[in-house]
C-alpha positions in Angstrom: 0.0 0.0 0.0 1.3 3.4 -0.9 1.9 5.7 2.1 0.3 8.6 0.2 -3.3 8.6 -0.9 -4.8 11.3 -3.2 -8.2 12.9 -2.6 -9.6 11.3 -5.7 -8.5 7.9 -4.4 -9.9 8.7 -1.0 -13.2 9.6 -2.5 -13.5 6.1 -4.0 -12.3 4.3 -0.9 -14.8 1.8 0.4 -13.6 0.0 3.5 -15.5 -1.2 6.6 -12.2 -0.8 8.6 -11.5 2.9 7.5 -10.4 5.2 10.3 -9.8 8.9 9.5 -7.6 10.9 11.8 -7.4 14.7 11.9 -3.8 15.6 13.0 -3.9 19.4 12.8 -1.9 21.3 15.4 -1.9 24.6 17.1 -3.6 26.2 20.1 -7.0 26.0 18.5 -6.5 22.8 16.6 -9.1 20.8 18.6 -11.7 23.6 18.3 -11.0 23.8 14.6 -11.6 20.1 14.4 -14.9 20.4 16.3 -15.9 23.3 14.0 -15.2 21.4 10.8 -13.5 18.2 9.8 -13.7 15.5 7.2 -16.8 13.5 7.9 -16.0 10.6 10.3 -12.6 11.9 11.3 -11.3 11.5 14.9 -8.9 14.0 16.4 -5.3 13.0 17.4 -3.3 15.5 19.4 0.4 16.0 18.8 1.3 17.0 22.4 -1.0 14.6 24.2 -1.2 11.5 21.9 2.0 11.6 19.8 4.5 12.7 22.4 5.2 12.6 26.1 6.5 16.0 26.8 8.9 16.3 29.7 10.1 19.3 31.7 13.7 19.2 30.3 13.9 19.1 26.5 17.7 18.6 26.8 16.8 14.9 27.3 14.4 13.8 24.6 13.7 17.0 22.8 10.4 18.9 22.6 8.4 16.0 21.4 9.8 12.7 22.8 7.9 9.6 22.0 5.4 8.3 24.5 5.9 4.8 25.8 4.6 2.2 23.5 2.1 1.1 26.2 0.7 4.6 26.4 0.4 4.8 22.6 -1.4 1.5 22.6 -3.9 3.1 24.9 -4.3 6.0 22.5 -4.8 3.7 19.5 -7.4 1.8 21.5 -9.2 5.0 22.6 -9.4 6.1 18.9 -11.0 2.8 18.0 -8.1 1.6 15.9 -7.6 -2.2 15.5 -4.9 -4.4 13.8 -6.8 -4.5 10.6 -7.8 -0.8 10.4 -7.1 1.2 7.3 -6.0 4.5 8.7 -5.9 7.7 6.6 -4.4 10.8 8.2 -4.5 14.5 7.3 -3.5 17.9 8.6 -3.5 21.3 7.0 0.2 21.4 6.1 0.3 18.3 3.8 1.7 16.0 6.4 4.3 18.4 7.9 2.3 19.3 11.0 1.6 15.9 12.6 0.0 13.6 10.1 3.4 12.2 9.0 4.5 11.9 12.7 1.3 9.9 13.4 1.9 7.8 10.2 5.4 7.0 11.5 4.2 6.0 14.9 1.4 3.8 13.7 3.8 2.1 11.3 6.3 1.8 14.1 3.6 0.2 16.2 3.1 -2.4 13.6 0.0 -1.3 11.7 0.2 -2.1 8.0 -2.5 0.0 6.3 -1.6 3.6 7.1 -1.7 6.5 4.6 -1.4 10.3 4.5 -3.9 12.3 2.5 -2.0 14.2 -0.2 -3.0 17.9 -0.1 -4.5 17.5 3.3 -7.5 19.5 4.7 -7.3 22.1 2.0 -7.5 19.7 -1.0 -10.3 17.8 0.7 -12.3 21.1 0.8 -11.4 22.0 -2.8 -12.4 18.5 -4.1 -15.7 18.6 -2.3 -15.3 15.9 0.3 -18.0 15.7 2.9 -17.4 17.6 6.1 -19.1 17.6 9.5 -18.8 19.3 12.9 -18.9 18.3 16.5 -17.7 15.1 18.1 -17.7 11.8 16.2 -19.2 8.8 18.1 -17.2 5.6 17.8 -16.4 2.5 19.9 -13.0 1.9 21.6 -11.0 -1.2 20.8 -8.4 -3.3 22.6 -5.2 -3.6 20.7 -2.3 -5.9 21.7 0.7 -4.2 23.3 4.1 -4.3 21.6 7.4 -4.6 23.3 9.1 -1.8 21.3 8.8 0.4 18.3 9.4 -1.5 15.1 11.0 1.3 13.1 14.6 2.4 13.7 15.4 5.4 16.0 18.6 7.1 17.0 19.7 8.7 20.2 21.9 11.7 20.6 24.8 9.4 21.4 24.1 7.4 18.2 24.1 10.5 16.1 27.4 11.7 17.6 29.0 8.4 17.1 27.8 8.0 13.5 29.0 11.4 12.5 32.4 11.0 14.3 33.0 7.7 12.5 31.4 8.7 9.1 29.1 5.7 9.4 25.9 7.6 8.5 24.5 10.6 6.7 22.6 12.8 9.1 19.9 15.0 7.4 18.4 18.1 9.0 15.1 18.8 7.3 14.4 22.3 8.8 14.3 25.4 6.7 17.7 26.5 5.5 17.7 29.8 7.5 17.3 27.8 10.7 20.0 25.3 9.7 22.4 28.1 8.8 21.7 29.9 12.1 20.3 33.0 10.6 17.4 33.0 13.1 15.6 30.5 15.2 11.8 30.9 15.8 11.3 28.0 18.2 14.4 26.7 20.0 16.9 28.5 22.3 19.9 28.5 19.9 20.2 28.7 16.2 22.4 26.6 14.1 22.8 22.9 13.3 24.6 19.7 14.4 28.1 19.8 13.0 28.4 17.4 10.0 24.6 17.3 9.3 23.4 18.0 5.8 20.4 20.2 5.1 17.6 19.1 2.9 14.4 21.0 3.8 11.3 18.9 4.0 9.5 21.5 1.8 11.6 20.1 -1.1 9.4 16.9 -0.9 6.5 18.9 -2.4 5.7 20.5 -5.7 4.7 24.1 -6.4 1.1 23.3 -5.5 2.0 21.7 -2.2 1.5 18.1 -3.2 4.1 15.4 -2.8 6.4 15.0 -5.7 5.9 11.8 -7.7 7.8 8.8 -6.3 10.2 8.5 -9.2 11.0 12.3 -9.0 11.6 12.0 -5.3 13.8 9.0 -5.8 16.0 10.7 -8.4 16.2 13.8 -6.3 17.4 12.1 -3.2 19.8 9.8 -5.1 21.4 13.0 -6.5 21.4 14.9 -3.2 22.9 11.9 -1.3 25.3 10.9 -4.0 23.7 7.5 -4.0 24.7 7.0 -0.4 21.3 5.9 1.0 22.3 2.9 3.1 22.5 4.6 6.5 20.4 7.7 7.0 19.4 9.5 10.2 16.7 12.1 9.8 16.0 14.9 12.2 14.3 18.4 12.5 13.5 20.5 15.5 11.5 18.0 17.5 11.0 14.9 15.2 7.7 16.0 13.7 8.6 17.4 10.2 11.5 14.8 10.1 8.7 12.2 9.7 7.6 14.1 6.5 10.9 13.3 4.9 10.9 9.8 6.2 7.4 9.4 4.6 8.7 10.9 1.3 11.7 8.6 1.3 9.5 5.6 1.9 7.1 6.8 -0.8 10.1 7.0 -3.2 10.9 3.4 -2.6 13.8 3.7 -0.1 14.0 1.8 3.2 12.7 3.7 6.2 15.7 5.5 7.7 16.4 6.2 11.4 14.5 9.0 13.2 16.5 11.0 15.7 13.7 11.7 18.1 15.5 14.3 20.2 16.5 16.3 17.1 17.8 19.9 17.3 15.7 20.8 20.4 17.7 18.1 22.4 21.1 18.6 20.8 21.1 22.4 21.1 20.1 22.2 24.8 22.5 19.5 25.8 25.5 20.9 27.7 28.8 20.5 25.9 27.5 19.7 22.4 29.1 21.7 19.6 26.9 23.9 17.5 27.6 24.9 13.9 26.4 28.1 12.3 26.9 29.9 9.0 25.9 33.4 10.0 24.8 35.5 12.9 21.6 34.5 14.5 18.7 35.9 16.5 17.6 34.0 19.6 14.0 32.9 19.4 11.3 31.8 21.8 10.9 28.5 23.5 7.7 26.4 22.8 8.2 23.3 24.9 
């Protein structure tokens, strides 16, 4: 199953096991969901369901993963079962939290998980049915897993891989953040020394849709000089990093490692070197 589904494909999707998840983020995300969402969609919250936020982002970053047991409870509460076909959307074509939720559901072991190409906006444009209020559905009981099934990297892993040239570490944040020109979210601007910058926005075409798989594949083969065996992907807090992981998988590559702590952890950890390419302005903290 392709990890990306178009609105036209979604329109013609008939499945008794279909679960739609609204993964929009922001202060008013839940209220926006209640006001208007794709008919049948259930809300999944980035901070409460897709992360277990701690007091100190220096250990785990701003959006550390919840325990797999806690995520199993979330999945059960949302009525998802082993044979569910889950379609996710947000209003940033996967770069808010839909791709993060996709990664976590796949890492939990679910097979039929897709992200809606074009997200909320294209669903509106193409005339999908919308509704408001809370959706009524039954909970399920899903079997717990012992651990995440997709590869993750720790800060120590990243440091070791870079020191020994064992892996290519990709920072998917916007280039101005990577270069250290300014930092709108974390305390310090810059990047992990040795990390390459391929902004996640380059996964999309001019209209905001995912590039075709063959175009993505050619693009990344060129950018990585065909060195695709060992990749570690990160961003600010392992949310938009999942957008690039999704794009790579869509392009036919193996799913790379996710550095969950990402820049929000590295930049706060005492003693870690920080690289910049220009002067920067300190930003605000959104932990």
